[in-house]
N, C-alpha and C positions, 0 to 999 in steps of 0.2 A: 662735710664741714666747710665753713666759709666765714667770711668777714661780714659783720653787721655794720651798716652805715646808718647813722642817725642824723637827719637833716633838720628836724623841727627844733627851733630855738626854745630854750627853757623846758625841754623835755625832762622827765624824771625817769632814770634808769633804775629799776628795782628788781627784786628777786622774790619769786613765789615758789616754794618747794625747790625743785631743781630746774626751774625755768627762768629765763630772763624776760622781764616785761618792760616795755617802754610806754610811758603815758605822756600825752600832750593835751592841754586844755581839758583835763579830766577824762579823756578817752584813752583806752588802751589801743595803741597803734601797732604794737608788736608783742608777740608772746611765743617764745621759741625755747626748746630745750637747750640748756647750757652745753650739753655734750656735743651739739651740732656747731658750736661757735669756736673759731680759732683766732678771732681778733675782733675788736670793736673800734670804729672810727667815728668820732663826733665832729660834725661840721657846724660850728657855732657854739652856742652855750647849752650846757646840760648839767643837771644835778645827778650825782651818782650815789646810790645807797652804800653805806659802809658794808652791808652784807654782800653787795655785788663786788666791791673791791676785794673783800676777803676771798670770795670765790674765784676771782680772776687770778689772784696771787697763787692760790692753791693749785689751779689748773693751767698755769703758765700761759695765760691769755693776756696779750698786750692791749692797752687802751690808748689810742692816739687821738690828740686834739688838733684839729685844723680850724682855720677861720672858715666862714661861709664861702669864701672865694677859693679855698683850698690851700692857703699858706700854712705851713707847718708851725705849730705852737709848741707841742711837747708830748711826752709819753708817760704813761704809768705802766710799769711792767714788773714782773717778778725779779728778784735779785739775780745777779749774774750766776750762770751755771757753775757747778762745782768743778768743772773740767779746767783746772788750773793749767794743765800741760799744754792745751791748745793755745791759751793766752800767752804762756811763756814762749812758745815757738813764734807766735805772732809778734811779740815784742822783740825777740832776738833778731828777727828779720828786718826790723825797721832800718831806714836809711837806704844807702846804695848797696845793700847786700845782694849777692847773686839771687837769693830767693825773691827779694822785692823786685828786682829787675825782671826776673822771669814772670812774676805775677802781673806786673804792669804791662809787659808785652802781651800776655794773655787777655787782659781786660781790653786793651786797645785793639788787638787783632779781632777779638770777638765782636766788639761794637762795629768796627769798620767793615768787617766781612758781612755782617748782617745788614748794614747800610747798603752795601753793594748788592746783596740779594734782593732788597726791596726795589732798587733801581732796575736791576736786570728783569725782575718780574714785571714791573710797570712797562718797561720797553717791549717786552715780549707780548704783553696783553693789550697793547695799544699801538698807535702810530707815532708815539713819542720817540724822538731821537735823543737819548741821554748818553750817547757814547762818550762825549767830551767829559761829562761829569763822572762817568764810570771810570774813565782813564785816570782822572785826577785822584779818585779814590784808590785805584790800584797802585798809583805812584806813591801814595801814603802808606799802603799796606806792605809793599815790596821790601822796604828797608827795615821793617820792624825786627826781624830776627837777627839782624846785624847791628842793631842799635843797643848800646850798653850804658846809656845815661838816661835816667828817668826824665829829666827835663827835655831831652831830645824826643823821647817817646811821647811826652805831653805835646810837643810840637807837631808830631805826626798825627796825633789824635785831633788836634785843632785843625790841621790842614784837611784831614779827611772829613771832619764835621762840616767845615766850610764848603767843601765840594757838595756834600749831601744836601745841606740846607740851602745851598745856592740854587738848587733845582727843585726844591720841595714844592714850590708853588705850581710847578708843571704837573705834579701828581694829583692836584686838586681839580676836580671836575665841576664843582658847583661854583657858578660865576659870582655868587654873593660872598664867597670867602676868598681872601687873598693873603698871601704870606710873602713878606719881603726879606725879613731877617729874624733870627731868634731874639726875643726880648722878654724880660721878666722883671719882677720886683718893681713895679707890677707889670704884668702882661698888658699890652695896650691894643690888642686886636683879637678877633675871635679864635684864630688858630693857635696863637701863643697861649691864650688862656686855657685852651683844652690840653695842650702839651704840658703846661705847668701843673695843672690839676692832676693829670694822669701820673706825672712823675712823683707828685706828693703821695699819691696812693701807692705807687710802686715802692717808694722808700719805706712805707709802713710794712709792707709784706717782706721785703728783702731784709730789713733790720730785724724783723721777728725771726726770720730763718737763721740769721747769724746768732741771735740770742739763744735759740734752741741748741745750736752746735756748741756754744760756749765762748764765742769771740767777744772781744771788746769792740763794739761797732765804731768807736771814735778814733781808733788807730788804723789809718789806711796807708796806701802806698802810692797810688796814682794821684789821689786828692791830698793836698798838703794838709798838715794838722792846722786846725783852727778851732778856737774855743767854741764848744757847743755844736760842732759839726760832726755828724756821723760819717766820717770819711770812708770807712770800710764799706758801709752800706752803699755809699755813692759809687765806690769802686765796683762792687759786685753788680750794681744796677746797670752798668754800662752795656753789657751784652744783651740785657733784657729791654732796654729803652726802645729800640726799633721793632723788636719782635712783639712786644706787648702793647706799649702805649702808642707809638707812631702808627702802627698798622691799624689799631683800633680807631684812632682819631681820623685817619684817612677814610676808613669805612663809614664812620658816622657822618662825615661831611659828604662824601660822594654818594651815599645812599639817601642823603637828605633826611636822616633821622634827627638831625639838629639843624635848625634854620635860624636866621638872624634874630627872630623874635624870642629865641631861647636865651638871649644874652642881655645883660645890662651894662651900662658904662657909667662910672662915677664921674660926675661933672667936673670936680676939681682936679683929681689925679689922672683922669683918663683911663683908670684901671678897668679892664673888661672882665666880667665873670658871668657864670651861668645863672639863670633864674632857678628857683627851686625845682620846677618841673624839668628844666634842662639838666639839673644835677641828677635827678632821678633817672633820666634817660641815660646819662653818662655812666652812672654807677651800675645800672643794670648791665650795660654793655661791658664794663670793666670786669664785673663778676663773671659774666659769661666767657670772656676772654681768658680769665684765670683758670676757669674750669675746662677749657678746651684742651684736647690731648693731642700728642704727636709722639712719634718714635724718637726716643733720645738717641743721638748718634753714637754715644759712648756706651750707654747701658743696654742698648739694643731692644728695649721694650717701651711700651707707651707710658707716658707720664702726663699729668696736667702741668700747666705753667706753675700753679700753686705748689705742687709737689716739687717741681724742678728748682724753685728758689732754694729749698733745703738741700736738694741733691747737689747743686753747685756749691753751696756753703760747705757741705761735707767734703767735696773734692778739695776745696780750699784748705780745710783742716788737715786732710790726709797728706796733701803736698807739704804743708809747713811742718808736719810731724815726721816727714821722711818716709811715709808709707807708700807713696806713689812718686814716680820720677818727674811728672809734669802735671801742671794744672790744665785741664782741658776746658776752654771756654765753650759756652753753648753757641754753636753756629748751625743754623738751619738753612736748608736749600728750598 
């Protein structure tokens, strides 16, 4: 099973028997059994048949709309799961509760430790000296378990991210690509456009996993409440950002799978985005990354990243329901 990505503007998404069909300019560009689909992402405009919408609701398949440049617009998904008890526990833990503090520690620790592993691996496999930046990351990681205020934990996350992105350009081997600082809304360089696009896709997958478990994705702990923002999805994304998106972006750049001609720049806003062919390359790489497998450090057996989104969401539910004593963030070496 996997996610279907639709790039063609004004495509028609229909259903024939038990198969999803996508047509553009009167040609069928996709014909796939619905049983093989666990999500649909539309980049741009598309018309969706009522029969498809009915099938998506029946089979718990989320439909996400992004702009052509990857900015999130909205989702069509089944009603919230009937597991009221996990949402009750989620709401009871809001604020500065011991459970919320514990979870924020886990989200921040997972993200920063995975940042550190990326830098350690880069230093090990090259002549780079990243020791100063690794030390700064370790200085942000060290106080996490002693920190009892969520705002202070947010500060440690910010300090660790600054150390990581402060040397991100050194991880890039292609001279045509440069990274000076994280920017978005809109991204104004090649690297930031790739990171933002990847994080939008990751949000779709993580939010879908939270929905499967029964969470309200809009009530988070690390990310403050904001109207229309899926804060819990952003929370759970943190440990996956370096493992899935950052690693994939660096691979695409360093292997020169993407080159400057795969990007376009808007003349007025300066926003940078991928061409249609560039998006195809990126989406293929993202799908392959999601389906790559590794030995889960807690479960002790192999999972794909796609499966692990749900595994981590279930750990989150078990912790809030009191079924396990700690939430174990995904940290890979």
